[in-house]
PyMOL CGO cylinders between C-alpha atoms (Angstrom):
from pymol import cmd
from pymol.cgo import CYLINDER

trace = [
    CYLINDER, -46.85, -144.97, 110.86, -44.63, -146.18, 108.42, 0.3, 1, 1, 1, 1, 1, 1,
    CYLINDER, -44.63, -146.18, 108.42, -42.32, -143.90, 106.37, 0.3, 1, 1, 1, 1, 1, 1,
    CYLINDER, -42.32, -143.90, 106.37, -43.01, -143.07, 102.85, 0.3, 1, 1, 1, 1, 1, 1,
    CYLINDER, -43.01, -143.07, 102.85, -40.74, -142.04, 100.08, 0.3, 1, 1, 1, 1, 1, 1,
    CYLINDER, -40.74, -142.04, 100.08, -39.99, -142.28, 96.43, 0.3, 1, 1, 1, 1, 1, 1,
    CYLINDER, -39.99, -142.28, 96.43, -38.22, -144.83, 94.10, 0.3, 1, 1, 1, 1, 1, 1,
    CYLINDER, -38.22, -144.83, 94.10, -36.32, -144.94, 90.71, 0.3, 1, 1, 1, 1, 1, 1,
    CYLINDER, -36.32, -144.94, 90.71, -39.04, -145.13, 88.32, 0.3, 1, 1, 1, 1, 1, 1,
    CYLINDER, -39.04, -145.13, 88.32, -39.82, -148.15, 85.52, 0.3, 1, 1, 1, 1, 1, 1,
    CYLINDER, -39.82, -148.15, 85.52, -41.46, -147.43, 82.21, 0.3, 1, 1, 1, 1, 1, 1,
    CYLINDER, -41.46, -147.43, 82.21, -42.80, -150.17, 80.26, 0.3, 1, 1, 1, 1, 1, 1,
    CYLINDER, -42.80, -150.17, 80.26, -43.96, -150.02, 76.50, 0.3, 1, 1, 1, 1, 1, 1,
    CYLINDER, -43.96, -150.02, 76.50, -45.82, -153.31, 75.43, 0.3, 1, 1, 1, 1, 1, 1,
    CYLINDER, -45.82, -153.31, 75.43, -49.39, -151.92, 75.24, 0.3, 1, 1, 1, 1, 1, 1,
    CYLINDER, -49.39, -151.92, 75.24, -51.08, -155.34, 76.20, 0.3, 1, 1, 1, 1, 1, 1,
    CYLINDER, -51.08, -155.34, 76.20, -50.47, -158.89, 77.06, 0.3, 1, 1, 1, 1, 1, 1,
    CYLINDER, -50.47, -158.89, 77.06, -52.76, -161.91, 76.33, 0.3, 1, 1, 1, 1, 1, 1,
    CYLINDER, -52.76, -161.91, 76.33, -53.67, -164.92, 78.44, 0.3, 1, 1, 1, 1, 1, 1,
    CYLINDER, -53.67, -164.92, 78.44, -56.20, -167.61, 78.48, 0.3, 1, 1, 1, 1, 1, 1,
    CYLINDER, -56.20, -167.61, 78.48, -58.30, -165.78, 80.96, 0.3, 1, 1, 1, 1, 1, 1,
    CYLINDER, -58.30, -165.78, 80.96, -57.78, -162.26, 80.30, 0.3, 1, 1, 1, 1, 1, 1,
    CYLINDER, -57.78, -162.26, 80.30, -56.13, -159.15, 78.57, 0.3, 1, 1, 1, 1, 1, 1,
    CYLINDER, -56.13, -159.15, 78.57, -53.62, -156.26, 80.46, 0.3, 1, 1, 1, 1, 1, 1,
    CYLINDER, -53.62, -156.26, 80.46, -52.96, -153.20, 79.04, 0.3, 1, 1, 1, 1, 1, 1,
    CYLINDER, -52.96, -153.20, 79.04, -50.59, -150.43, 79.92, 0.3, 1, 1, 1, 1, 1, 1,
    CYLINDER, -50.59, -150.43, 79.92, -52.18, -147.73, 77.26, 0.3, 1, 1, 1, 1, 1, 1,
    CYLINDER, -52.18, -147.73, 77.26, -55.52, -146.36, 78.80, 0.3, 1, 1, 1, 1, 1, 1,
    CYLINDER, -55.52, -146.36, 78.80, -56.59, -145.20, 75.35, 0.3, 1, 1, 1, 1, 1, 1,
    CYLINDER, -56.59, -145.20, 75.35, -55.41, -148.91, 73.99, 0.3, 1, 1, 1, 1, 1, 1,
    CYLINDER, -55.41, -148.91, 73.99, -57.52, -150.34, 77.20, 0.3, 1, 1, 1, 1, 1, 1,
    CYLINDER, -57.52, -150.34, 77.20, -60.47, -148.08, 76.55, 0.3, 1, 1, 1, 1, 1, 1,
    CYLINDER, -60.47, -148.08, 76.55, -60.48, -148.88, 72.70, 0.3, 1, 1, 1, 1, 1, 1,
    CYLINDER, -60.48, -148.88, 72.70, -60.62, -152.96, 73.17, 0.3, 1, 1, 1, 1, 1, 1,
    CYLINDER, -60.62, -152.96, 73.17, -63.12, -152.50, 76.31, 0.3, 1, 1, 1, 1, 1, 1,
    CYLINDER, -63.12, -152.50, 76.31, -65.84, -150.33, 73.84, 0.3, 1, 1, 1, 1, 1, 1,
    CYLINDER, -65.84, -150.33, 73.84, -64.63, -153.24, 70.78, 0.3, 1, 1, 1, 1, 1, 1,
    CYLINDER, -64.63, -153.24, 70.78, -65.80, -155.97, 73.06, 0.3, 1, 1, 1, 1, 1, 1,
    CYLINDER, -65.80, -155.97, 73.06, -68.97, -154.24, 73.79, 0.3, 1, 1, 1, 1, 1, 1,
    CYLINDER, -68.97, -154.24, 73.79, -68.54, -152.83, 77.24, 0.3, 1, 1, 1, 1, 1, 1,
    CYLINDER, -68.54, -152.83, 77.24, -69.39, -149.56, 78.51, 0.3, 1, 1, 1, 1, 1, 1,
    CYLINDER, -69.39, -149.56, 78.51, -67.70, -146.96, 81.41, 0.3, 1, 1, 1, 1, 1, 1,
    CYLINDER, -67.70, -146.96, 81.41, -69.17, -147.52, 84.28, 0.3, 1, 1, 1, 1, 1, 1,
    CYLINDER, -69.17, -147.52, 84.28, -68.13, -146.09, 87.49, 0.3, 1, 1, 1, 1, 1, 1,
    CYLINDER, -68.13, -146.09, 87.49, -64.91, -144.29, 88.81, 0.3, 1, 1, 1, 1, 1, 1,
    CYLINDER, -64.91, -144.29, 88.81, -63.51, -143.72, 91.94, 0.3, 1, 1, 1, 1, 1, 1,
    CYLINDER, -63.51, -143.72, 91.94, -60.55, -140.98, 92.16, 0.3, 1, 1, 1, 1, 1, 1,
    CYLINDER, -60.55, -140.98, 92.16, -60.72, -140.59, 95.69, 0.3, 1, 1, 1, 1, 1, 1,
    CYLINDER, -60.72, -140.59, 95.69, -61.36, -136.92, 95.69, 0.3, 1, 1, 1, 1, 1, 1,
    CYLINDER, -61.36, -136.92, 95.69, -64.20, -137.33, 98.06, 0.3, 1, 1, 1, 1, 1, 1,
    CYLINDER, -64.20, -137.33, 98.06, -61.42, -136.74, 100.79, 0.3, 1, 1, 1, 1, 1, 1,
    CYLINDER, -61.42, -136.74, 100.79, -61.58, -133.75, 103.32, 0.3, 1, 1, 1, 1, 1, 1,
    CYLINDER, -61.58, -133.75, 103.32, -58.28, -134.00, 103.84, 0.3, 1, 1, 1, 1, 1, 1,
    CYLINDER, -58.28, -134.00, 103.84, -55.97, -130.97, 103.36, 0.3, 1, 1, 1, 1, 1, 1,
    CYLINDER, -55.97, -130.97, 103.36, -52.45, -130.20, 101.39, 0.3, 1, 1, 1, 1, 1, 1,
    CYLINDER, -52.45, -130.20, 101.39, -49.55, -132.35, 101.91, 0.3, 1, 1, 1, 1, 1, 1,
    CYLINDER, -49.55, -132.35, 101.91, -51.25, -134.79, 104.77, 0.3, 1, 1, 1, 1, 1, 1,
    CYLINDER, -51.25, -134.79, 104.77, -51.07, -138.20, 105.64, 0.3, 1, 1, 1, 1, 1, 1,
    CYLINDER, -51.07, -138.20, 105.64, -53.51, -140.29, 107.81, 0.3, 1, 1, 1, 1, 1, 1,
    CYLINDER, -53.51, -140.29, 107.81, -53.73, -144.07, 108.97, 0.3, 1, 1, 1, 1, 1, 1,
    CYLINDER, -53.73, -144.07, 108.97, -57.53, -145.17, 109.17, 0.3, 1, 1, 1, 1, 1, 1,
    CYLINDER, -57.53, -145.17, 109.17, -59.03, -148.73, 109.58, 0.3, 1, 1, 1, 1, 1, 1,
    CYLINDER, -59.03, -148.73, 109.58, -60.37, -150.72, 106.27, 0.3, 1, 1, 1, 1, 1, 1,
    CYLINDER, -60.37, -150.72, 106.27, -62.08, -151.01, 104.36, 0.3, 1, 1, 1, 1, 1, 1,
    CYLINDER, -62.08, -151.01, 104.36, -63.32, -147.93, 102.34, 0.3, 1, 1, 1, 1, 1, 1,
    CYLINDER, -63.32, -147.93, 102.34, -66.44, -148.67, 100.73, 0.3, 1, 1, 1, 1, 1, 1,
    CYLINDER, -66.44, -148.67, 100.73, -69.91, -146.98, 99.56, 0.3, 1, 1, 1, 1, 1, 1,
    CYLINDER, -69.91, -146.98, 99.56, -71.61, -145.39, 102.16, 0.3, 1, 1, 1, 1, 1, 1,
    CYLINDER, -71.61, -145.39, 102.16, -69.74, -146.60, 104.96, 0.3, 1, 1, 1, 1, 1, 1,
    CYLINDER, -69.74, -146.60, 104.96, -68.24, -143.50, 107.11, 0.3, 1, 1, 1, 1, 1, 1,
    CYLINDER, -68.24, -143.50, 107.11, -64.91, -143.14, 107.43, 0.3, 1, 1, 1, 1, 1, 1,
    CYLINDER, -64.91, -143.14, 107.43, -62.36, -140.33, 108.39, 0.3, 1, 1, 1, 1, 1, 1,
    CYLINDER, -62.36, -140.33, 108.39, -62.20, -137.78, 105.84, 0.3, 1, 1, 1, 1, 1, 1,
    CYLINDER, -62.20, -137.78, 105.84, -64.60, -139.75, 103.73, 0.3, 1, 1, 1, 1, 1, 1,
    CYLINDER, -64.60, -139.75, 103.73, -67.38, -138.92, 105.97, 0.3, 1, 1, 1, 1, 1, 1,
    CYLINDER, -67.38, -138.92, 105.97, -70.10, -140.99, 103.23, 0.3, 1, 1, 1, 1, 1, 1,
    CYLINDER, -70.10, -140.99, 103.23, -67.13, -143.16, 102.59, 0.3, 1, 1, 1, 1, 1, 1,
    CYLINDER, -67.13, -143.16, 102.59, -66.62, -143.90, 98.87, 0.3, 1, 1, 1, 1, 1, 1,
    CYLINDER, -66.62, -143.90, 98.87, -68.94, -142.23, 96.05, 0.3, 1, 1, 1, 1, 1, 1,
    CYLINDER, -68.94, -142.23, 96.05, -67.72, -143.32, 93.24, 0.3, 1, 1, 1, 1, 1, 1,
    CYLINDER, -67.72, -143.32, 93.24, -67.95, -146.86, 92.94, 0.3, 1, 1, 1, 1, 1, 1,
    CYLINDER, -67.95, -146.86, 92.94, -70.82, -148.49, 94.77, 0.3, 1, 1, 1, 1, 1, 1,
    CYLINDER, -70.82, -148.49, 94.77, -69.69, -152.08, 94.83, 0.3, 1, 1, 1, 1, 1, 1,
    CYLINDER, -69.69, -152.08, 94.83, -65.65, -152.30, 95.88, 0.3, 1, 1, 1, 1, 1, 1,
    CYLINDER, -65.65, -152.30, 95.88, -64.59, -152.64, 99.32, 0.3, 1, 1, 1, 1, 1, 1,
    CYLINDER, -64.59, -152.64, 99.32, -60.75, -151.14, 98.77, 0.3, 1, 1, 1, 1, 1, 1,
    CYLINDER, -60.75, -151.14, 98.77, -58.75, -152.56, 101.78, 0.3, 1, 1, 1, 1, 1, 1,
    CYLINDER, -58.75, -152.56, 101.78, -55.38, -153.80, 102.65, 0.3, 1, 1, 1, 1, 1, 1,
    CYLINDER, -55.38, -153.80, 102.65, -54.81, -157.50, 102.46, 0.3, 1, 1, 1, 1, 1, 1,
    CYLINDER, -54.81, -157.50, 102.46, -52.03, -159.42, 104.67, 0.3, 1, 1, 1, 1, 1, 1,
    CYLINDER, -52.03, -159.42, 104.67, -51.32, -161.69, 102.33, 0.3, 1, 1, 1, 1, 1, 1,
    CYLINDER, -51.32, -161.69, 102.33, -48.54, -160.63, 99.56, 0.3, 1, 1, 1, 1, 1, 1,
    CYLINDER, -48.54, -160.63, 99.56, -47.17, -162.60, 96.43, 0.3, 1, 1, 1, 1, 1, 1,
    CYLINDER, -47.17, -162.60, 96.43, -50.80, -164.40, 95.50, 0.3, 1, 1, 1, 1, 1, 1,
    CYLINDER, -50.80, -164.40, 95.50, -53.21, -163.78, 98.33, 0.3, 1, 1, 1, 1, 1, 1,
    CYLINDER, -53.21, -163.78, 98.33, -55.92, -166.33, 97.35, 0.3, 1, 1, 1, 1, 1, 1,
    CYLINDER, -55.92, -166.33, 97.35, -58.49, -164.17, 99.50, 0.3, 1, 1, 1, 1, 1, 1,
    CYLINDER, -58.49, -164.17, 99.50, -59.33, -160.94, 100.72, 0.3, 1, 1, 1, 1, 1, 1,
    CYLINDER, -59.33, -160.94, 100.72, -57.69, -160.62, 104.32, 0.3, 1, 1, 1, 1, 1, 1,
    CYLINDER, -57.69, -160.62, 104.32, -57.63, -157.04, 105.78, 0.3, 1, 1, 1, 1, 1, 1,
    CYLINDER, -57.63, -157.04, 105.78, -55.68, -155.48, 108.33, 0.3, 1, 1, 1, 1, 1, 1,
    CYLINDER, -55.68, -155.48, 108.33, -58.91, -153.67, 109.38, 0.3, 1, 1, 1, 1, 1, 1,
    CYLINDER, -58.91, -153.67, 109.38, -57.11, -151.57, 112.38, 0.3, 1, 1, 1, 1, 1, 1,
    CYLINDER, -57.11, -151.57, 112.38, -55.28, -149.04, 110.48, 0.3, 1, 1, 1, 1, 1, 1,
    CYLINDER, -55.28, -149.04, 110.48, -54.93, -150.76, 107.15, 0.3, 1, 1, 1, 1, 1, 1,
    CYLINDER, -54.93, -150.76, 107.15, -55.21, -148.27, 104.57, 0.3, 1, 1, 1, 1, 1, 1,
    CYLINDER, -55.21, -148.27, 104.57, -52.83, -144.92, 104.90, 0.3, 1, 1, 1, 1, 1, 1,
    CYLINDER, -52.83, -144.92, 104.90, -54.61, -141.46, 103.25, 0.3, 1, 1, 1, 1, 1, 1,
    CYLINDER, -54.61, -141.46, 103.25, -52.32, -139.02, 101.37, 0.3, 1, 1, 1, 1, 1, 1,
    CYLINDER, -52.32, -139.02, 101.37, -53.10, -135.81, 100.13, 0.3, 1, 1, 1, 1, 1, 1,
    CYLINDER, -53.10, -135.81, 100.13, -52.26, -133.96, 96.90, 0.3, 1, 1, 1, 1, 1, 1,
    CYLINDER, -52.26, -133.96, 96.90, -48.74, -132.64, 97.52, 0.3, 1, 1, 1, 1, 1, 1,
    CYLINDER, -48.74, -132.64, 97.52, -47.23, -135.56, 100.20, 0.3, 1, 1, 1, 1, 1, 1,
    CYLINDER, -47.23, -135.56, 100.20, -44.02, -137.38, 98.61, 0.3, 1, 1, 1, 1, 1, 1,
    CYLINDER, -44.02, -137.38, 98.61, -45.17, -136.83, 95.10, 0.3, 1, 1, 1, 1, 1, 1,
    CYLINDER, -45.17, -136.83, 95.10, -48.79, -137.08, 95.53, 0.3, 1, 1, 1, 1, 1, 1,
    CYLINDER, -48.79, -137.08, 95.53, -50.60, -135.32, 92.71, 0.3, 1, 1, 1, 1, 1, 1,
    CYLINDER, -50.60, -135.32, 92.71, -54.17, -135.95, 94.18, 0.3, 1, 1, 1, 1, 1, 1,
    CYLINDER, -54.17, -135.95, 94.18, -55.95, -137.99, 97.04, 0.3, 1, 1, 1, 1, 1, 1,
    CYLINDER, -55.95, -137.99, 97.04, -54.98, -141.08, 97.12, 0.3, 1, 1, 1, 1, 1, 1,
    CYLINDER, -54.98, -141.08, 97.12, -55.59, -144.10, 99.45, 0.3, 1, 1, 1, 1, 1, 1,
    CYLINDER, -55.59, -144.10, 99.45, -52.69, -146.72, 99.88, 0.3, 1, 1, 1, 1, 1, 1,
    CYLINDER, -52.69, -146.72, 99.88, -51.49, -149.76, 102.42, 0.3, 1, 1, 1, 1, 1, 1,
    CYLINDER, -51.49, -149.76, 102.42, -50.49, -148.62, 105.56, 0.3, 1, 1, 1, 1, 1, 1,
    CYLINDER, -50.49, -148.62, 105.56, -47.71, -151.21, 106.10, 0.3, 1, 1, 1, 1, 1, 1,
    CYLINDER, -47.71, -151.21, 106.10, -45.18, -152.21, 103.48, 0.3, 1, 1, 1, 1, 1, 1,
    CYLINDER, -45.18, -152.21, 103.48, -45.72, -155.92, 104.06, 0.3, 1, 1, 1, 1, 1, 1,
    CYLINDER, -45.72, -155.92, 104.06, -49.20, -155.58, 102.99, 0.3, 1, 1, 1, 1, 1, 1,
    CYLINDER, -49.20, -155.58, 102.99, -50.75, -155.98, 99.73, 0.3, 1, 1, 1, 1, 1, 1,
    CYLINDER, -50.75, -155.98, 99.73, -53.99, -153.82, 98.39, 0.3, 1, 1, 1, 1, 1, 1,
    CYLINDER, -53.99, -153.82, 98.39, -57.43, -155.10, 97.02, 0.3, 1, 1, 1, 1, 1, 1,
    CYLINDER, -57.43, -155.10, 97.02, -59.67, -153.93, 94.76, 0.3, 1, 1, 1, 1, 1, 1,
    CYLINDER, -59.67, -153.93, 94.76, -62.53, -156.25, 96.13, 0.3, 1, 1, 1, 1, 1, 1,
    CYLINDER, -62.53, -156.25, 96.13, -66.03, -156.36, 93.96, 0.3, 1, 1, 1, 1, 1, 1,
    CYLINDER, -66.03, -156.36, 93.96, -69.18, -157.44, 95.93, 0.3, 1, 1, 1, 1, 1, 1,
    CYLINDER, -69.18, -157.44, 95.93, -70.11, -160.64, 94.73, 0.3, 1, 1, 1, 1, 1, 1,
    CYLINDER, -70.11, -160.64, 94.73, -72.49, -160.31, 92.32, 0.3, 1, 1, 1, 1, 1, 1,
    CYLINDER, -72.49, -160.31, 92.32, -71.42, -157.14, 91.07, 0.3, 1, 1, 1, 1, 1, 1,
    CYLINDER, -71.42, -157.14, 91.07, -67.88, -158.78, 89.48, 0.3, 1, 1, 1, 1, 1, 1,
    CYLINDER, -67.88, -158.78, 89.48, -66.68, -156.16, 86.55, 0.3, 1, 1, 1, 1, 1, 1,
    CYLINDER, -66.68, -156.16, 86.55, -65.79, -157.52, 82.73, 0.3, 1, 1, 1, 1, 1, 1,
    CYLINDER, -65.79, -157.52, 82.73, -63.07, -154.69, 82.31, 0.3, 1, 1, 1, 1, 1, 1,
    CYLINDER, -63.07, -154.69, 82.31, -61.28, -152.55, 85.10, 0.3, 1, 1, 1, 1, 1, 1,
    CYLINDER, -61.28, -152.55, 85.10, -58.33, -149.98, 84.90, 0.3, 1, 1, 1, 1, 1, 1,
    CYLINDER, -58.33, -149.98, 84.90, -56.83, -147.60, 87.29, 0.3, 1, 1, 1, 1, 1, 1,
    CYLINDER, -56.83, -147.60, 87.29, -53.32, -145.35, 87.88, 0.3, 1, 1, 1, 1, 1, 1,
    CYLINDER, -53.32, -145.35, 87.88, -51.00, -147.43, 89.42, 0.3, 1, 1, 1, 1, 1, 1,
    CYLINDER, -51.00, -147.43, 89.42, -49.21, -146.00, 92.92, 0.3, 1, 1, 1, 1, 1, 1,
    CYLINDER, -49.21, -146.00, 92.92, -46.27, -147.04, 94.50, 0.3, 1, 1, 1, 1, 1, 1,
    CYLINDER, -46.27, -147.04, 94.50, -44.26, -145.07, 97.94, 0.3, 1, 1, 1, 1, 1, 1,
    CYLINDER, -44.26, -145.07, 97.94, -40.63, -146.09, 98.56, 0.3, 1, 1, 1, 1, 1, 1,
    CYLINDER, -40.63, -146.09, 98.56, -41.21, -149.14, 96.77, 0.3, 1, 1, 1, 1, 1, 1,
    CYLINDER, -41.21, -149.14, 96.77, -38.85, -149.21, 93.73, 0.3, 1, 1, 1, 1, 1, 1,
    CYLINDER, -38.85, -149.21, 93.73, -41.71, -147.99, 91.68, 0.3, 1, 1, 1, 1, 1, 1,
    CYLINDER, -41.71, -147.99, 91.68, -42.81, -151.23, 90.51, 0.3, 1, 1, 1, 1, 1, 1,
    CYLINDER, -42.81, -151.23, 90.51, -45.95, -153.21, 91.46, 0.3, 1, 1, 1, 1, 1, 1,
    CYLINDER, -45.95, -153.21, 91.46, -47.56, -156.96, 90.65, 0.3, 1, 1, 1, 1, 1, 1,
    CYLINDER, -47.56, -156.96, 90.65, -51.26, -156.76, 90.01, 0.3, 1, 1, 1, 1, 1, 1,
    CYLINDER, -51.26, -156.76, 90.01, -53.24, -159.98, 89.85, 0.3, 1, 1, 1, 1, 1, 1,
    CYLINDER, -53.24, -159.98, 89.85, -56.71, -160.35, 88.79, 0.3, 1, 1, 1, 1, 1, 1,
    CYLINDER, -56.71, -160.35, 88.79, -59.42, -162.81, 90.61, 0.3, 1, 1, 1, 1, 1, 1,
    CYLINDER, -59.42, -162.81, 90.61, -62.28, -164.15, 89.30, 0.3, 1, 1, 1, 1, 1, 1,
    CYLINDER, -62.28, -164.15, 89.30, -65.32, -165.77, 90.82, 0.3, 1, 1, 1, 1, 1, 1,
    CYLINDER, -65.32, -165.77, 90.82, -65.25, -167.47, 94.01, 0.3, 1, 1, 1, 1, 1, 1,
    CYLINDER, -65.25, -167.47, 94.01, -61.47, -166.28, 93.74, 0.3, 1, 1, 1, 1, 1, 1,
    CYLINDER, -61.47, -166.28, 93.74, -60.25, -168.47, 91.06, 0.3, 1, 1, 1, 1, 1, 1,
    CYLINDER, -60.25, -168.47, 91.06, -56.89, -166.73, 89.64, 0.3, 1, 1, 1, 1, 1, 1,
    CYLINDER, -56.89, -166.73, 89.64, -56.67, -165.23, 86.48, 0.3, 1, 1, 1, 1, 1, 1,
    CYLINDER, -56.67, -165.23, 86.48, -53.25, -163.99, 85.97, 0.3, 1, 1, 1, 1, 1, 1,
    CYLINDER, -53.25, -163.99, 85.97, -50.87, -161.32, 86.99, 0.3, 1, 1, 1, 1, 1, 1,
    CYLINDER, -50.87, -161.32, 86.99, -48.69, -158.57, 85.03, 0.3, 1, 1, 1, 1, 1, 1,
    CYLINDER, -48.69, -158.57, 85.03, -45.83, -156.36, 86.58, 0.3, 1, 1, 1, 1, 1, 1,
    CYLINDER, -45.83, -156.36, 86.58, -45.89, -152.88, 85.77, 0.3, 1, 1, 1, 1, 1, 1,
    CYLINDER, -45.89, -152.88, 85.77, -44.39, -149.54, 86.55, 0.3, 1, 1, 1, 1, 1, 1,
    CYLINDER, -44.39, -149.54, 86.55, -45.78, -147.59, 89.29, 0.3, 1, 1, 1, 1, 1, 1,
    CYLINDER, -45.78, -147.59, 89.29, -45.07, -144.45, 91.34, 0.3, 1, 1, 1, 1, 1, 1,
    CYLINDER, -45.07, -144.45, 91.34, -46.54, -141.42, 93.80, 0.3, 1, 1, 1, 1, 1, 1,
    CYLINDER, -46.54, -141.42, 93.80, -47.50, -139.09, 90.81, 0.3, 1, 1, 1, 1, 1, 1,
    CYLINDER, -47.50, -139.09, 90.81, -49.89, -142.07, 89.59, 0.3, 1, 1, 1, 1, 1, 1,
    CYLINDER, -49.89, -142.07, 89.59, -49.27, -141.10, 86.15, 0.3, 1, 1, 1, 1, 1, 1,
    CYLINDER, -49.27, -141.10, 86.15, -49.24, -144.72, 85.14, 0.3, 1, 1, 1, 1, 1, 1,
    CYLINDER, -49.24, -144.72, 85.14, -51.81, -147.08, 83.99, 0.3, 1, 1, 1, 1, 1, 1,
    CYLINDER, -51.81, -147.08, 83.99, -53.01, -150.75, 84.22, 0.3, 1, 1, 1, 1, 1, 1,
    CYLINDER, -53.01, -150.75, 84.22, -55.99, -152.42, 83.08, 0.3, 1, 1, 1, 1, 1, 1,
    CYLINDER, -55.99, -152.42, 83.08, -57.31, -155.60, 82.28, 0.3, 1, 1, 1, 1, 1, 1,
    CYLINDER, -57.31, -155.60, 82.28, -60.36, -157.23, 80.28, 0.3, 1, 1, 1, 1, 1, 1,
    CYLINDER, -60.36, -157.23, 80.28, -61.77, -160.47, 80.82, 0.3, 1, 1, 1, 1, 1, 1,
    CYLINDER, -61.77, -160.47, 80.82, -62.17, -163.03, 78.24, 0.3, 1, 1, 1, 1, 1, 1,
    CYLINDER, -62.17, -163.03, 78.24, -66.02, -163.87, 77.51, 0.3, 1, 1, 1, 1, 1, 1,
    CYLINDER, -66.02, -163.87, 77.51, -66.39, -166.82, 80.00, 0.3, 1, 1, 1, 1, 1, 1,
    CYLINDER, -66.39, -166.82, 80.00, -64.86, -164.80, 82.71, 0.3, 1, 1, 1, 1, 1, 1,
    CYLINDER, -64.86, -164.80, 82.71, -65.44, -162.11, 85.19, 0.3, 1, 1, 1, 1, 1, 1,
    CYLINDER, -65.44, -162.11, 85.19, -63.08, -160.26, 87.58, 0.3, 1, 1, 1, 1, 1, 1,
    CYLINDER, -63.08, -160.26, 87.58, -64.24, -159.85, 91.33, 0.3, 1, 1, 1, 1, 1, 1,
    CYLINDER, -64.24, -159.85, 91.33, -60.99, -158.69, 92.61, 0.3, 1, 1, 1, 1, 1, 1,
    CYLINDER, -60.99, -158.69, 92.61, -57.59, -157.00, 91.84, 0.3, 1, 1, 1, 1, 1, 1,
    CYLINDER, -57.59, -157.00, 91.84, -54.34, -157.33, 94.11, 0.3, 1, 1, 1, 1, 1, 1,
    CYLINDER, -54.34, -157.33, 94.11, -51.73, -154.99, 93.73, 0.3, 1, 1, 1, 1, 1, 1,
    CYLINDER, -51.73, -154.99, 93.73, -48.58, -155.70, 95.20, 0.3, 1, 1, 1, 1, 1, 1,
    CYLINDER, -48.58, -155.70, 95.20, -45.43, -153.40, 95.44, 0.3, 1, 1, 1, 1, 1, 1,
    CYLINDER, -45.43, -153.40, 95.44, -42.66, -155.54, 94.18, 0.3, 1, 1, 1, 1, 1, 1,
    CYLINDER, -42.66, -155.54, 94.18, -40.17, -153.46, 96.27, 0.3, 1, 1, 1, 1, 1, 1,
    CYLINDER, -40.17, -153.46, 96.27, -41.48, -153.56, 99.70, 0.3, 1, 1, 1, 1, 1, 1,
    CYLINDER, -41.48, -153.56, 99.70, -43.34, -150.28, 99.54, 0.3, 1, 1, 1, 1, 1, 1,
    CYLINDER, -43.34, -150.28, 99.54, -46.98, -148.67, 99.82, 0.3, 1, 1, 1, 1, 1, 1,
    CYLINDER, -46.98, -148.67, 99.82, -49.26, -149.64, 97.24, 0.3, 1, 1, 1, 1, 1, 1,
    CYLINDER, -49.26, -149.64, 97.24, -52.29, -148.67, 96.13, 0.3, 1, 1, 1, 1, 1, 1,
    CYLINDER, -52.29, -148.67, 96.13, -54.62, -147.67, 92.80, 0.3, 1, 1, 1, 1, 1, 1,
    CYLINDER, -54.62, -147.67, 92.80, -56.02, -144.41, 91.64, 0.3, 1, 1, 1, 1, 1, 1,
    CYLINDER, -56.02, -144.41, 91.64, -58.99, -143.32, 89.35, 0.3, 1, 1, 1, 1, 1, 1,
    CYLINDER, -58.99, -143.32, 89.35, -60.35, -146.75, 89.22, 0.3, 1, 1, 1, 1, 1, 1,
    CYLINDER, -60.35, -146.75, 89.22, -62.60, -147.20, 86.61, 0.3, 1, 1, 1, 1, 1, 1,
    CYLINDER, -62.60, -147.20, 86.61, -65.00, -149.90, 85.76, 0.3, 1, 1, 1, 1, 1, 1,
    CYLINDER, -65.00, -149.90, 85.76, -66.71, -151.59, 82.50, 0.3, 1, 1, 1, 1, 1, 1,
    CYLINDER, -66.71, -151.59, 82.50, -69.66, -153.55, 82.05, 0.3, 1, 1, 1, 1, 1, 1,
    CYLINDER, -69.66, -153.55, 82.05, -71.64, -154.97, 78.90, 0.3, 1, 1, 1, 1, 1, 1,
    CYLINDER, -71.64, -154.97, 78.90, -74.01, -152.34, 77.19, 0.3, 1, 1, 1, 1, 1, 1,
    CYLINDER, -74.01, -152.34, 77.19, -77.42, -153.05, 77.65, 0.3, 1, 1, 1, 1, 1, 1,
    CYLINDER, -77.42, -153.05, 77.65, -77.79, -154.69, 74.08, 0.3, 1, 1, 1, 1, 1, 1,
    CYLINDER, -77.79, -154.69, 74.08, -75.19, -157.25, 75.17, 0.3, 1, 1, 1, 1, 1, 1,
    CYLINDER, -75.19, -157.25, 75.17, -76.66, -157.81, 78.68, 0.3, 1, 1, 1, 1, 1, 1,
    CYLINDER, -76.66, -157.81, 78.68, -79.56, -159.06, 77.10, 0.3, 1, 1, 1, 1, 1, 1,
    CYLINDER, -79.56, -159.06, 77.10, -77.76, -161.41, 74.69, 0.3, 1, 1, 1, 1, 1, 1,
    CYLINDER, -77.76, -161.41, 74.69, -75.89, -162.43, 77.58, 0.3, 1, 1, 1, 1, 1, 1,
    CYLINDER, -75.89, -162.43, 77.58, -79.26, -163.41, 79.30, 0.3, 1, 1, 1, 1, 1, 1,
    CYLINDER, -79.26, -163.41, 79.30, -80.57, -164.98, 76.37, 0.3, 1, 1, 1, 1, 1, 1,
    CYLINDER, -80.57, -164.98, 76.37, -77.54, -167.07, 75.70, 0.3, 1, 1, 1, 1, 1, 1,
    CYLINDER, -77.54, -167.07, 75.70, -77.85, -168.32, 79.10, 0.3, 1, 1, 1, 1, 1, 1,
    CYLINDER, -77.85, -168.32, 79.10, -81.45, -169.07, 78.51, 0.3, 1, 1, 1, 1, 1, 1,
    CYLINDER, -81.45, -169.07, 78.51, -81.16, -170.92, 75.66, 0.3, 1, 1, 1, 1, 1, 1,
    CYLINDER, -81.16, -170.92, 75.66, -77.91, -173.16, 77.22, 0.3, 1, 1, 1, 1, 1, 1,
    CYLINDER, -77.91, -173.16, 77.22, -80.32, -173.98, 79.88, 0.3, 1, 1, 1, 1, 1, 1,
    CYLINDER, -80.32, -173.98, 79.88, -82.98, -175.08, 77.60, 0.3, 1, 1, 1, 1, 1, 1,
    CYLINDER, -82.98, -175.08, 77.60, -80.44, -177.50, 75.56, 0.3, 1, 1, 1, 1, 1, 1,
]
cmd.load_cgo(trace, "trace")
């Protein structure tokens, strides 16, 4: 089991940064307002509080954490997001594909452990990164979460990938063991988010908490379907 600790807090004041494919947000209110304005609605939330751990505990478990898949301290798996594999990735920097360590790939930490303010799940090996990998056909229009970094300098790189693992873009944001900093990403109208990767720039243990996903309002889904039908007819 690796050692976890605290680092120096980095604070970022840029509310949003846009690229051709996606827009990043570091203000949760701005992210949620922009998602709503884009015709999206809040869908599911994963806060990892299904854990049966007591305070001040840490435990290594195998990848992945997933809906309905029993794991130590998660007898029913994840129950907040129904279509996300939360798992380590042996790749760092720009991991083009999901590549979980599997054996002992995740570290579970409970409230009070080295500054954790709630139950969290992070990469169990410093050289790994952490993936939020959405099932094929369940890609998201927007994803937001609180960033986590234990003993890594409190700064993480967050990368977004689309359908077919197409690289959409990256941002660097603050993170800490308390999970009180936020990052969100909204895809352009012709994109979907299939995977989010989090990597500690300082080589620590990274992850995400309070992960929220957004999808179009029901009326927007109808419009998208009609738009596709019209394109096919043309």
